[in-house]
C-alpha positions as CSV (number, residue, x, y, z in Angstrom):
1,M,14.3,-34.2,-16.2
2,P,13.8,-32.6,-12.7
3,L,13.4,-28.9,-12.5
4,S,16.2,-26.9,-11.0
5,L,15.6,-25.2,-7.7
6,S,16.0,-21.8,-9.4
7,S,12.9,-22.5,-11.5
8,Y,10.9,-22.5,-8.3
9,T,12.4,-19.2,-7.1
10,E,11.0,-15.7,-7.5
11,V,13.2,-12.9,-6.1
12,Q,11.3,-10.0,-4.5
13,L,13.6,-7.1,-3.5
14,C,12.5,-5.1,-0.5
15,I,10.6,-2.0,-1.6
16,V,11.6,-0.2,1.7
17,H,15.3,-0.7,1.0
18,Q,14.9,0.6,-2.6
19,I,13.1,3.7,-1.2
20,R,15.8,4.3,1.4
21,N,18.5,3.8,-1.1
22,S,16.8,6.3,-3.4
23,Q,16.5,8.9,-0.7
24,K,20.3,8.8,-0.1
25,Y,20.8,10.4,-3.5
26,L,18.1,13.1,-3.3
27,S,18.5,16.7,-2.2
28,Y,16.8,17.1,1.1
29,K,14.6,19.8,-0.5
30,D,13.2,17.3,-3.0
31,V,12.7,14.3,-0.7
32,K,9.1,15.1,0.2
33,A,7.9,15.9,-3.3
34,F,9.8,12.9,-4.8
35,M,8.3,10.5,-2.2
36,T,4.8,11.9,-3.0
37,D,5.4,11.0,-6.7
38,L,6.9,7.6,-5.8
39,K,4.2,6.4,-3.4
40,P,1.7,5.6,-6.2
41,V,4.3,3.3,-7.8
42,Y,4.6,0.8,-5.0
43,K,1.0,1.3,-3.7
44,A,-0.5,0.5,-7.1
45,T,-3.0,-2.3,-7.4
46,T,-1.5,-3.8,-10.6
47,K,1.9,-4.0,-12.2
48,E,0.7,-2.1,-15.3
49,Q,-0.6,0.7,-13.1
50,A,2.6,0.8,-11.2
51,E,4.6,1.0,-14.4
52,K,2.5,4.0,-15.6
53,Y,3.3,5.7,-12.3
54,L,7.0,4.9,-12.7
55,D,6.9,6.5,-16.1
56,Q,5.3,9.6,-14.6
57,L,8.0,9.6,-11.9
58,E,10.7,9.4,-14.5
59,S,9.2,12.3,-16.5
60,N,9.0,14.4,-13.3
61,W,12.4,13.6,-11.8
62,G,14.5,11.7,-14.4
63,F,16.3,14.9,-15.6
64,K,17.3,15.8,-12.0
65,Y,17.9,12.3,-10.6
66,P,18.7,9.9,-13.5
67,K,20.6,7.5,-11.4
68,V,17.8,7.0,-8.9
69,I,15.3,6.4,-11.7
70,D,17.8,4.0,-13.4
71,S,18.1,2.1,-10.1
72,W,14.3,1.6,-10.1
73,R,14.3,0.6,-13.7
74,K,17.2,-1.8,-13.3
75,N,15.6,-3.4,-10.2
76,W,12.0,-3.3,-11.4
77,P,11.7,-7.0,-12.4
78,R,12.7,-8.0,-8.9
79,L,10.8,-5.1,-7.2
80,S,7.5,-5.8,-9.0
81,N,7.1,-9.6,-8.5
82,Y,4.6,-9.0,-5.6
83,F,2.0,-7.4,-8.0
84,Q,1.1,-10.9,-9.1
85,Y,-0.2,-11.8,-5.7
86,T,-3.3,-10.8,-3.7
87,P,-3.1,-8.0,-1.1
88,D,-2.9,-10.5,1.8
89,I,0.1,-12.2,0.2
90,R,1.7,-8.9,-0.7
91,R,1.6,-7.8,2.9
92,I,3.7,-10.8,3.9
93,I,6.3,-10.5,1.2
94,Y,6.3,-6.7,0.8
95,T,9.3,-6.2,3.1
96,T,12.0,-8.2,4.9
97,N,11.2,-6.7,8.3
98,I,10.6,-10.1,9.9
99,I,14.0,-11.4,8.8
100,E,15.7,-8.2,9.7
101,G,14.3,-8.3,13.2
102,F,15.4,-11.9,13.6
103,H,18.9,-11.0,12.5
104,R,19.0,-7.9,14.8
105,Q,18.1,-10.1,17.8
106,I,20.8,-12.7,16.9
107,R,23.4,-9.9,16.5
108,N,22.4,-8.5,19.9
109,V,23.1,-11.9,21.5
110,T,26.4,-12.5,19.7
111,K,27.9,-9.0,19.8
112,S,27.9,-9.0,23.6
113,K,30.3,-12.0,23.7
114,G,34.0,-11.3,23.2
115,A,34.9,-14.8,21.9
116,F,33.6,-18.3,21.8
117,T,35.4,-21.3,23.2
118,S,34.4,-23.4,20.2
119,E,32.2,-23.4,17.2
120,D,29.9,-25.8,19.1
121,A,29.5,-23.1,21.8
122,L,28.5,-20.6,19.2
123,M,26.0,-23.0,17.6
124,K,24.4,-23.7,21.0
125,L,24.1,-20.0,21.8
126,L,22.5,-19.4,18.4
127,F,20.1,-22.3,18.9
128,L,19.0,-21.0,22.2
129,A,18.6,-17.4,20.9
130,Q,16.5,-18.7,18.0
131,E,14.3,-20.6,20.4
132,N,13.8,-17.5,22.6
133,I,13.0,-15.3,19.5
134,C,10.6,-17.8,18.1
135,A,8.8,-18.2,21.4
136,K,7.8,-14.6,21.1
137,W,6.2,-15.1,17.7
138,N,2.6,-15.5,18.9
139,R,0.7,-13.1,16.7
140,P,-0.9,-14.9,13.8
141,V,-0.7,-13.4,10.3
142,H,-3.8,-11.4,9.5
143,N,-6.2,-13.5,7.4
144,W,-3.7,-16.4,7.5
145,N,-6.3,-19.1,6.5
146,Q,-7.4,-17.1,3.4
147,T,-3.8,-16.4,2.6
148,L,-2.8,-20.0,2.9
149,A,-5.6,-21.1,0.6
150,Q,-4.5,-18.5,-2.0
151,L,-0.9,-19.7,-1.8
152,S,-2.1,-23.3,-2.2
153,I,-3.9,-22.3,-5.4
154,I,-0.9,-20.4,-6.8
155,F,1.7,-23.0,-5.7
156,G,-0.5,-26.1,-5.8
157,D,2.3,-28.3,-7.0
158,R,4.4,-27.4,-4.0
159,L,1.9,-26.5,-1.3
160,K,-0.7,-29.1,-0.6
161,L,-3.4,-28.6,2.0
162,N,-4.8,-31.6,3.9
163,I,-8.4,-30.8,3.7
């Protein structure tokens, strides 16, 4: 029986978005202190260490901001997936900035147009925009060869290197 696509999927929520969402519900007087207590959670080297820091965050702030802590607890399984990877891999999946940047550039191209003569015209514009965006992607990922080797070990059944 073939595996479903979902059995190959790990969801990693964006830590930055979780942090920003948390800040919306904090008093401006508490933001700095809360963020100081939160930083060790997402900067931890292991999931176990991060969970200890999350427990400490809850004991410090749970009485005042129970909904914020509940949000971290509820989303923790999808926020903490990246702890199973090496620091180089984590750096790549830590946030969705690359995708957000791509979407922002696409929006900039499409929002300046009032209407499109056809769906085909829109698709051509999106294709050309994507080509221009990708042409600017010339910086290699830091330690990419090492990272690729690590990914091939972790996902050997799906990522084969031709060495």
